[in-house]
C-alpha positions in Angstrom: -10.5 -0.8 -9.0 -6.9 0.1 -8.3 -5.8 2.7 -5.7 -2.3 3.9 -5.2 -1.1 5.9 -2.2 2.2 7.3 -1.0 3.4 8.0 2.6 6.1 10.6 2.2 6.9 10.7 5.9 10.5 9.7 6.7 9.6 9.1 10.4 6.1 7.7 10.9 3.7 5.2 9.5 0.3 6.4 8.4 -3.0 4.8 9.5 -5.5 4.9 6.6 -9.3 4.3 6.6 -10.2 4.4 2.9 -13.9 5.0 2.3 -15.2 3.6 -1.0 -18.7 5.0 -0.5 -21.7 3.0 -1.6 -19.6 0.6 -3.8 -17.8 -1.4 -1.0 -15.2 -4.1 -1.5 -15.4 -7.9 -1.3 -11.6 -8.4 -1.4 -8.4 -6.3 -1.4 -4.9 -7.3 -2.4 -2.0 -4.9 -1.7 1.5 -4.5 -2.8 4.0 -2.2 -1.1 7.3 -0.7 -2.2 9.5 0.5 0.6 13.0 0.3 2.2 14.5 1.3 5.5 17.1 3.4 3.7 15.3 6.2 1.8 18.3 6.5 -0.5 18.1 2.8 -1.5 18.0 2.1 -5.3 18.3 -0.9 -7.5 21.5 -1.1 -9.5 23.1 -3.6 -11.9 25.1 -5.0 -9.0 22.1 -5.1 -6.6 19.0 -5.4 -8.8 16.8 -6.6 -5.9 17.6 -3.9 -3.3 14.1 -2.4 -3.4 11.4 -4.9 -4.3 7.6 -5.1 -4.2 6.1 -7.1 -1.3 2.6 -8.3 -0.4 0.8 -5.9 1.9 -2.2 -6.8 4.2 -5.3 -4.8 3.7 -8.3 -5.3 5.9 -11.7 -4.9 4.1 -14.2 -3.0 6.2 -17.9 -2.3 5.8 -17.1 1.0 4.2 -13.9 0.2 2.3 -10.5 -0.7 3.8 -8.2 -0.1 6.7 -4.4 -0.4 6.8 -1.2 1.2 8.1 1.3 2.4 5.5 5.0 2.1 6.4 7.0 5.3 6.4 8.4 6.3 3.0 6.3 3.8 1.1 4.1 3.4 -2.0 1.1 1.1 -1.9 -1.1 -0.2 -4.7 -4.3 -1.9 -3.8 -6.4 -4.0 -6.1 -10.1 -4.0 -5.0 -12.7 -6.5 -6.0 -15.8 -4.4 -5.8 -19.0 -5.7 -4.1 -21.4 -3.9 -6.5 
């Protein structure tokens, strides 16, 4: 299962406890897209200004827990337990 979340805050990270209900997760792999400068963009001259990076996701008994950086988009790939 894939879950994508956005933290629109320009000032603060966001703590997330994601409940997957009865399904549960065995493993989770995350990718984050963020930059310190909210105006940052990729251009022909700087094609790697904003790039995806690995993101740590802690699998819990009910789903997952993590902290999203400010102004970020996170995609998580869950391997479901059931």
